[in-house]
SELUM-179383 format. One record per residue (C-alpha): x, y, z; residue number from 1; residue in three letters. Coordinates in nm, 2 decimals. Example, Ala and Ser with C-alpha at 12.3 -4.5 7.8 and 13.67 -1.06 7.14 Angstrom:
REM residues 2
<rec <1.23; -0.45; 0.78>; 1; 'ala'>;
<rec <1.37; -0.11; 0.71>; 2; 'ser'>;
This chain:
REM residues 91
<rec <9.79; 6.07; 8.56>; 1; 'met'>;
<rec <9.81; 6.31; 8.24>; 2; 'pro'>;
<rec <9.99; 6.62; 8.27>; 3; 'thr'>;
<rec <9.81; 6.96; 8.22>; 4; 'ile'>;
<rec <9.95; 7.00; 7.86>; 5; 'asn'>;
<rec <9.83; 6.66; 7.76>; 6; 'glu'>;
<rec <9.48; 6.76; 7.89>; 7; 'ile'>;
<rec <9.49; 7.08; 7.71>; 8; 'asn'>;
<rec <9.59; 6.93; 7.38>; 9; 'ile'>;
<rec <9.33; 6.66; 7.41>; 10; 'glu'>;
<rec <9.05; 6.94; 7.48>; 11; 'ile'>;
<rec <9.18; 7.15; 7.18>; 12; 'met'>;
<rec <9.24; 6.86; 6.93>; 13; 'gln'>;
<rec <9.01; 6.60; 7.05>; 14; 'gly'>;
<rec <8.67; 6.48; 6.91>; 15; 'asn'>;
<rec <8.46; 6.61; 7.21>; 16; 'phe'>;
<rec <8.10; 6.69; 7.14>; 17; 'thr'>;
<rec <7.94; 7.02; 7.27>; 18; 'asn'>;
<rec <7.78; 6.85; 7.54>; 19; 'asp'>;
<rec <8.10; 6.69; 7.65>; 20; 'gln'>;
<rec <8.28; 7.03; 7.63>; 21; 'leu'>;
<rec <7.99; 7.18; 7.85>; 22; 'asn'>;
<rec <8.04; 6.90; 8.10>; 23; 'ala'>;
<rec <8.41; 6.97; 8.11>; 24; 'ile'>;
<rec <8.34; 7.35; 8.17>; 25; 'gly'>;
<rec <8.09; 7.27; 8.44>; 26; 'gln'>;
<rec <8.34; 7.05; 8.63>; 27; 'ala'>;
<rec <8.58; 7.33; 8.61>; 28; 'ile'>;
<rec <8.34; 7.58; 8.74>; 29; 'gln'>;
<rec <8.24; 7.35; 9.02>; 30; 'phe'>;
<rec <8.61; 7.30; 9.14>; 31; 'arg'>;
<rec <8.68; 7.67; 9.14>; 32; 'arg'>;
<rec <8.38; 7.71; 9.36>; 33; 'arg'>;
<rec <8.51; 7.43; 9.60>; 34; 'gln'>;
<rec <8.86; 7.61; 9.60>; 35; 'ile'>;
<rec <8.70; 7.95; 9.68>; 36; 'gly'>;
<rec <8.49; 7.78; 9.98>; 37; 'leu'>;
<rec <8.84; 7.60; 10.11>; 38; 'gln'>;
<rec <9.02; 7.95; 10.12>; 39; 'val'>;
<rec <8.72; 8.13; 10.27>; 40; 'lys'>;
<rec <8.72; 7.89; 10.55>; 41; 'arg'>;
<rec <9.11; 7.97; 10.61>; 42; 'gln'>;
<rec <9.12; 8.33; 10.61>; 43; 'ile'>;
<rec <9.01; 8.59; 10.86>; 44; 'arg'>;
<rec <8.99; 8.96; 10.85>; 45; 'val'>;
<rec <9.35; 9.09; 10.90>; 46; 'gly'>;
<rec <9.52; 8.79; 10.75>; 47; 'asp'>;
<rec <9.78; 8.85; 10.47>; 48; 'thr'>;
<rec <9.70; 8.72; 10.14>; 49; 'val'>;
<rec <9.85; 8.74; 9.78>; 50; 'lys'>;
<rec <9.71; 8.72; 9.43>; 51; 'phe'>;
<rec <9.82; 8.77; 9.07>; 52; 'tyr'>;
<rec <9.69; 9.08; 8.90>; 53; 'his'>;
<rec <9.68; 8.99; 8.53>; 54; 'ser'>;
<rec <9.66; 9.35; 8.40>; 55; 'lys'>;
<rec <9.93; 9.48; 8.62>; 56; 'leu'>;
<rec <10.15; 9.15; 8.56>; 57; 'gly'>;
<rec <10.24; 9.17; 8.93>; 58; 'leu'>;
<rec <10.16; 8.95; 9.25>; 59; 'asp'>;
<rec <9.99; 9.19; 9.50>; 60; 'leu'>;
<rec <9.96; 9.11; 9.87>; 61; 'gln'>;
<rec <9.79; 9.28; 10.16>; 62; 'gly'>;
<rec <9.56; 9.23; 10.45>; 63; 'pro'>;
<rec <9.20; 9.11; 10.41>; 64; 'val'>;
<rec <8.94; 9.37; 10.50>; 65; 'arg'>;
<rec <8.64; 9.17; 10.46>; 66; 'ala'>;
<rec <8.53; 8.83; 10.35>; 67; 'val'>;
<rec <8.20; 8.83; 10.16>; 68; 'lys'>;
<rec <7.98; 8.56; 9.98>; 69; 'ile'>;
<rec <8.17; 8.58; 9.64>; 70; 'lys'>;
<rec <8.47; 8.81; 9.69>; 71; 'asn'>;
<rec <8.72; 8.89; 9.93>; 72; 'val'>;
<rec <8.84; 9.27; 9.98>; 73; 'ser'>;
<rec <9.21; 9.29; 10.01>; 74; 'val'>;
<rec <9.39; 9.63; 10.08>; 75; 'ser'>;
<rec <9.71; 9.66; 9.88>; 76; 'thr'>;
<rec <9.94; 9.96; 9.83>; 77; 'pro'>;
<rec <9.79; 9.99; 9.48>; 78; 'gln'>;
<rec <9.44; 10.02; 9.64>; 79; 'gly'>;
<rec <9.15; 9.81; 9.75>; 80; 'leu'>;
<rec <9.06; 9.50; 9.53>; 81; 'tyr'>;
<rec <8.76; 9.27; 9.55>; 82; 'arg'>;
<rec <8.92; 8.94; 9.46>; 83; 'val'>;
<rec <8.76; 8.59; 9.40>; 84; 'pro'>;
<rec <8.86; 8.36; 9.70>; 85; 'ala'>;
<rec <8.99; 8.11; 9.46>; 86; 'asn'>;
<rec <9.26; 8.35; 9.34>; 87; 'met'>;
<rec <9.40; 8.40; 9.67>; 88; 'leu'>;
<rec <9.68; 8.25; 9.86>; 89; 'glu'>;
<rec <9.75; 8.29; 10.23>; 90; 'val'>;
<rec <10.10; 8.42; 10.30>; 91; 'val'>;
């Protein structure tokens, strides 16, 4: 199986057509949705989860306040965040 770096290099330097790149993007979106559904099935209100906040450059964690259709509300010391489920990890 190729490494992630090999895949990235092939995408950036390969000779893919626009249709092929669109298909790769759709496959990535599909997988992200599947990961989100798996995480939403595992968590309940009150469970502690963590996620990476790219603007702060920190891992934040806190209890789940609500599980919604597209996002999960997580209460952290920095405030309440609505986080896509595929970005969460159960602690």
